[in-house]
N, C-alpha and C positions, 0 to 999 in steps of 0.2 A: 548492554545485551548484544548478542551476536546473531540475532535472527534476521533472515532475509525477508524482504517484504513479500507476503504471500500474494498469490494471484487472486484475481477477482473470483469470489465464490461462485460456483456453478449456478446457484439460484439467482444471485444478483446479475449474472451475465444473461441468463435466460430472460429476466425481466427487462434488461436493456435491449436485447435483441428484439423482443416483442414490441417494445415502444418504438424502436427504430423502424421496425417493419410497418407499424401503423403510420409513422411519419412519411415513409416512402410511398404508401398507398394514398395517403392524402395528397402528397406532392404530385403524384401521377394524375390523380383526379383534377387537381387545380391546373396543371400545365396543359393537360388534354382539353379541359374546358376553355381555357384561355386561348388555346390554338384555334378551336372552332369559332370562338367569339371574334378573334382578330381576323380570321379568314373570311367570315361571313358578314360581320357588322362593321368593324372599323376599317377594314381593308388594309390593315398593316400586314402584308404578306410576309415581310422579313421577320416580324415579331412571331407570326404564326409558325414560320419555319424554325425559328430558334426554340420556340416552346415545344414543337414536335421533336426536335433533336434532344431537348431536355427530358421529354417523355421516354425516349429510347435510353437515355443515360440512367434515369431513375429505375426503369425496368431492368436494366443490366445490374444495377446495384441490388435490386431484389433477388435476382438470380444468383449473384455472388453470395448474398446473405444466406440463401438456402442451401448453397454448396458447402463443402467441408473446408473451404479456404478461410484464412483468418478474417474475422469480422472487420478488422481495420481497412482491408481493401475496399469492402463495400462502402464504408464510411468515407474513405478518401475520394472515391468516384462520385458519390452523391454530394459531398460538400463542394467538390470542384465544379460539378455541373450546376449547382444552385448559385455559387458565387459568380460563375461566368454569365449565367442567365440574367441574374439581377443587374450586373454591370452593363451587359449588352442592351438590356431594355431601357436602361437610364440614359445611355449615351448614343442611342440610335433613334432615328425617326423623330416625330414630333414629341417634344417634351411636354408632359402634363404633370401637374403636382401630384396626381394620384399615383403615378408611377413611383414617385419617391417613397411612397408609403412602404414599399417593399424593401427599401434599403435597411431599416432597423431589423427586419425580420431575420436577416442572415446572422445578425450578431448573436442570437440566442443559440444557434446550432453548433458551432465549433466547440464551444466550451462543454456543452453537454456530451458531445460525441467523443472528443479527444482529451477531455480532462482540462484542468485549469491551465497548466503550462502550455500544452500543445495547442489548445483552442485559443488562447490569448494570442499566440503567434499568428494563427490564421486571421484573427480579427484585426490585428495591427496591419497586416499586409492588405486586407480588404479595405480598411478605412483609409490607408494611404492612397490606394488606387482611386477610391471614391472621392476623396478630397481633391487629389490632383486632377481627376477627370472633370469634376464639377467646376474647379477653378479655371481650367483651360476652356471648357465649354462657355462659362460666363463671360470670360475675357474676349474670346473670339467671335461669339454670337453664332457659332456654327450650328448649335442645337437650338431650335426655336422653342419658345414657350417656357424657358427656364428663368425663374425669378430668383433673386438673391435670397430673399426670405425663405423660399421653399428649400433651397440648397442648404442654408444654415440649419433649418429645422431638421432636415433629413440627416444631416452629419451629427447634430447634437442628439437627436433621438437615437441614432446608432450607437453613439458612445454611452448614452444613458442606459440603454438596454444591455450593452456589453458589461458595464459595471455591475448592474444589478444581478445578471446571471453569473458573473465572475464571483461576486460576494456569496451568492447562494451555493455555487458549486464548491467554492473554497470552504465554506462552513461545513458543507456535507462531507467533503473529504477529511476535514479535521475531526469531525465527529466519528467518522468511520475509523480514522486512525486511533483515536482514543479508545473506541470499543475493541479494536483489534489488540491494542496494548493491554487493555484490561482483561482480555480473554487469555493472553499469553504471559501475563506478569503476576507473580505472587503479590497479593495486595499489601502484605505486611512488610516484605523486605525489598520489593522492586526488582528482584531478579526473576529468572524464568520460574514459572510454576511447573507442576509435574507434567502437564499435558505438553507444554512447550519444550521442556527439557527432553522428553522422550522423542518428540518430533525432530529435535536437533540431533539427538543420538542416532536416530535412523538415518538421517542425512549424512552424518559423520561416518557411520558404519559403511554406507554405500561408497563413500570416498575411500575409506580404508581398504576396501577390496581392490582398489587400483594401486596399492603399493605403500600408502601411508600407514602410520601407527596410530592407535587410539587405545586409551586406557580410561577406565571408570573408577573414581573413588567415591565410595559411599561413606558419609560422615554423620555421626550421631553425637549430640551433645551429652556428655556424661552426667548422670544424675540430675537431669533437667526437672523432673517431677518435684524434687526438693525445693526448687526455686519457686514453682507455682504454689506449692503447699504452704511455704513460709511467708512469701511476700505478696502472692496473688498473681493473676494472669497479666496485669499491666506490666509488672516487673518482668514476668516471663516473656512477654512480647518484646520488651526492650532488650532483653538478653538475646533473643532470636535475632533481632535487628543488628545487635552488636556482632554476633558471629557472622551474619550474612555480610556485613560491611568488610570484615577482615577477610572473609573468603573471596569477595569480589575484588578487594584491593590488593591481595597478595598472590594473584595468579597472573599468568601471561595474558595479553590482550586477546588472543584468539581461543583461550580456554573458555569453557562454558559452565558457569555455576548455576545451580537451581535448587529451589526448596521443594522437597518431595513430600513434605507433610509433617506437621508437628515440629520436633527438633531434628528431623532427618534432612540432610542436605546431599546433593549429588555434585560431582565436579567431573566434567569430560575434559581429559588431558589430551589435546589434539597434537598429532605428530610427536608423541612421547613413547619411547620404548618402555618396557616394564621397569627397568632400573631407574630410569629418569623419572617415571611416574611416581615410584615409591619415594624417591628423594624429594620430590615436589610435595607430596603428601606429609612427609616428615617435617619439612620446613613450615608448612601450614600448621601442623600440630604444635610445633614449638611457638610459632608466632601467636596463636590464640592463647596458649598457656602463659605466655609472657605479657599479655596485654589484658590486665584485669578489667572486668566489667564494673562500671561505677554504680554499685547497688545502693539501696536505700540506707544501709548501715555501713557504707564505706566500700572500698574496692573489694570485689568478689572474683576470685580465680575461677575461670572456666576452662574445662578440658574437653577434648573430643577423642573419640575412637574412630579409626579409619580402616576401611577394607578396600584394597585396590586389586583390580583384575584388568588384564590386557585382552582386547577384542581378538577373537579368533576369525580367520577368513571365512566368510560365508555364514557365520553364526548370527542368529537374531539378537536383538537387544535384550530380550527377556533372559536369554542364557547368560549374557554378560552380566546382567543385573544380578542374577542368582548367584553367580560365582563371587561377585564382589560382596554380596550380602552374606555369604558363608564366611568370608574373611572378616567382615565386620562383626559377625557374631563371635568369631575366635578372638578378635581384639577385646571385646567386652568381657568375654569369659576369661581372658588372660589377665585381667586387672584393670582394663580400661586405660585411657590416656596413652594410646599406642597405635602404631600403624602395623597392619598385617598385610603383606603383599605376596605375590608369587615369588 
């Protein structure tokens, strides 16, 4: 199939933005509370200053999220602020085992925000800095209160959390991909369904207005009802798959085949002038006629009728479809097993 990956649906994007907003609000409350705590209780003024700076960063992320700028900018700022804050707190001041609890917390965020691949890159960089920093700190004794067991547990927990989140996000992405393919693919033949085919046609029509050619071939399997009436719908389905396989296997890589319903197929001939489109349709007609379908009682010859129309500049798809459909009707009225083109 030749479909591009669709963008994240608006409803899914709204849900992600709403959840990210909630995460930022919680992050602001946490760093604000810790800033007050470190300033008034522990006396770690440098930690309090870092947490106050993080509060400003998370607040700026919230403002970016509410603006019309791409959501990724807010995510980049927030994830950078969180990562730097975690590492700063671990490697400065008096080390306490409780501080290392925050190391695994970072591992869940990048994958959720940036997806499986982008998030994994963030986590690899973060873990590399964490491991190197803990190793240097343990070897030099520059940071007091750091035990080897605490460091190993922090790194291990970070990797474990990253793996679990990675698996969950990867599974979710795969499920979403399968659902998207199911929504755009004809369940019987594996080629574009009508909805997907028309969406591809609209995209190609928009491209055709910039100077390229586009033709549409509408294809109907001749006397298909006789197959269903004689051998049943299972044989009829097999015949449909047979035709779809020949359609997909005997067109150019960038042409777009689709099943529009029943025994009707469509073929978008990209960058094909009317004469070339008619020749391609005729080659396809001969190929199908010369490739018998292995029916239950032996090889069964199938034929198709084809109507071909070329896109007109600025004309919508339904007009192109109507013109191709009229030629398909002429092909069937003229005796079937033929191509009628402009």
